[in-house]
Structures are given as C-alpha cells and as structure tokens.
matplotlib code that plots the C-alpha trace (Angstrom):
import matplotlib.pyplot as plt

x = [44.4, 41.0, 41.2, 38.5, 37.2, 37.8, 34.0, 33.9, 36.7, 35.3, 32.0, 33.4, 35.8, 32.9, 30.8, 33.6, 34.2, 30.5, 30.4, 33.5, 32.0, 28.7, 30.3, 30.9, 27.3, 26.1, 28.1, 27.1, 24.2, 22.3, 24.6, 23.4, 20.2, 18.6, 15.2, 16.7, 17.8, 15.5, 14.1, 14.0, 11.6, 9.1, 9.2, 8.6, 5.6, 4.2, 4.4, 3.0, 0.1, -0.6, -0.6, -2.8, -5.5, -6.2, -8.2, -6.3, -5.7, -6.2, -4.4, -1.5, 1.3, 4.5, 7.4, 10.7, 13.5, 15.7, 13.0, 11.7, 7.9, 5.8, 2.2, 0.4, -1.4, -0.4, -1.2, 0.1, 1.7, 4.2, 6.3, 9.2, 8.1, 5.1, 4.3, 3.6, 2.2, 3.8, 1.4, 4.0, 5.4, 2.5, 5.2, 4.9, 7.7, 8.7, 9.4, 10.8, 9.0, 12.3, 12.6, 9.3, 9.1, 5.4, 2.2, -0.7, -3.9, -3.8, -6.4, -6.1, -6.8, -6.5, -6.5, -6.3, -9.1, -10.3, -8.9, -11.4, -11.7, -11.2, -13.7, -12.6, -15.0, -14.9, -17.2]
y = [9.8, 10.4, 12.9, 13.2, 16.6, 18.2, 18.3, 14.5, 14.1, 16.5, 14.7, 11.4, 13.4, 15.5, 12.4, 10.8, 13.8, 14.1, 10.5, 11.0, 14.1, 12.4, 9.1, 10.4, 11.6, 8.1, 6.5, 9.0, 6.9, 8.1, 11.0, 13.0, 11.2, 10.2, 9.5, 6.4, 4.9, 2.3, 3.2, 0.1, 1.9, 2.4, -1.4, -2.2, 0.2, -1.4, -4.9, -3.7, -2.0, -5.1, -7.4, -5.0, -5.3, -8.9, -10.0, -11.8, -15.5, -15.2, -17.9, -16.2, -17.2, -15.3, -15.1, -14.1, -12.1, -15.3, -16.9, -19.3, -19.5, -20.1, -20.5, -19.7, -17.0, -13.7, -13.2, -9.8, -6.8, -4.4, -1.6, -3.6, -7.2, -9.5, -12.9, -15.6, -19.1, -21.5, -23.9, -26.7, -26.7, -24.9, -22.9, -19.2, -17.3, -13.6, -12.2, -8.9, -6.8, -6.3, -10.0, -10.3, -9.8, -10.5, -11.4, -13.3, -14.6, -18.4, -21.1, -23.7, -27.3, -29.7, -33.4, -35.2, -34.6, -31.3, -29.1, -28.0, -30.5, -29.6, -30.9, -31.8, -30.5, -32.4, -30.3]
z = [-55.7, -54.1, -51.3, -48.6, -47.9, -44.5, -43.9, -44.1, -41.6, -39.1, -38.7, -37.2, -35.0, -33.6, -32.9, -31.1, -28.9, -28.1, -27.0, -24.8, -23.3, -22.3, -21.1, -17.5, -17.2, -18.2, -15.4, -12.7, -11.6, -8.6, -7.9, -10.9, -11.6, -8.3, -10.0, -11.6, -8.3, -6.8, -3.4, -1.1, 1.2, -1.6, -2.3, 1.4, 1.4, -1.7, -0.2, 3.1, 1.3, -0.8, 2.3, 4.3, 1.6, 2.5, 5.5, 8.3, 7.7, 3.9, 2.1, 0.1, -2.3, -1.7, -4.2, -2.6, -4.2, -4.4, -6.5, -3.8, -3.3, -0.1, 0.6, 3.9, 5.8, 7.2, 10.9, 11.9, 10.1, 11.6, 10.1, 8.6, 9.0, 9.2, 10.8, 8.3, 9.0, 6.5, 5.0, 4.6, 8.1, 10.0, 11.7, 12.5, 10.8, 10.7, 7.2, 6.1, 3.5, 1.6, 1.0, -0.8, -4.6, -5.3, -3.4, -4.8, -3.4, -3.6, -3.5, -0.7, -1.8, 1.0, 0.1, -3.2, -5.6, -4.1, -6.9, -9.6, -12.4, -16.0, -18.4, -21.9, -24.5, -27.8, -29.8]

ax = plt.figure().add_subplot(projection="3d")
ax.plot(x, y, z, "-o")
ax.set_aspect("equal")
plt.show()
C-alpha cells in the first residue's frame, strides 16, 4: 500500500485555508478598497470637461449609457446638465452628464451627395 507523506497532505489543506481566509476580503468591495469603487462625480466632471472644450454650436455625436446615439449641438452647460439641440427633431433637450458615455466631434452632412466621396484606386 502506498502511503502519502504528511507533508503532501498539509500543502492542499494550507492552500484551502488560505483561500478561505482571503475570500471575505475579496467580497468587501468599496468598504475595504474604496479606490476600486467608481466615482460618478468624476465621470460627470470628465464629460463636462470634454463638452467645454468644444465651441458653442459645434456638431457633436453623443453616445448614451444605454447604447443609444444622438447627433446635434450643445447650447449651454451647467453644473449637472446641459442643453442639447437634437439634429433629428431640432428640439432643445436637457441632458444629464451622468447619462452620457462618450462624446465625439461629428461631421454634419446635409443633403444627399454631400458626404466625401471615396475614390477607388486600381493601381
């Protein structure tokens, strides 16, 4: 009969106890590790800073947190929201910074055939 040594049995037991000891610390989340918690105010400041870089009435493309997208211009900025003129409906809307995921500068092409043409190069 092949007997296992006590040293070989002790190693898996020590590893299991170590994992059980650190499991509550991994689930602690923001209580023990606040640096890993996302700060919504920081996100709002980032979007506000990004929008303030553009001149008023610059044509922008906004991506919302719910994955919808809108084009239009920003009229005024305030602390927690901004007014946005929607390009589709031409209506003035108030948007919250916390609802915006990304901001891009867009190109406005009005009418059919105004977009830049792509030339096909054969050689």
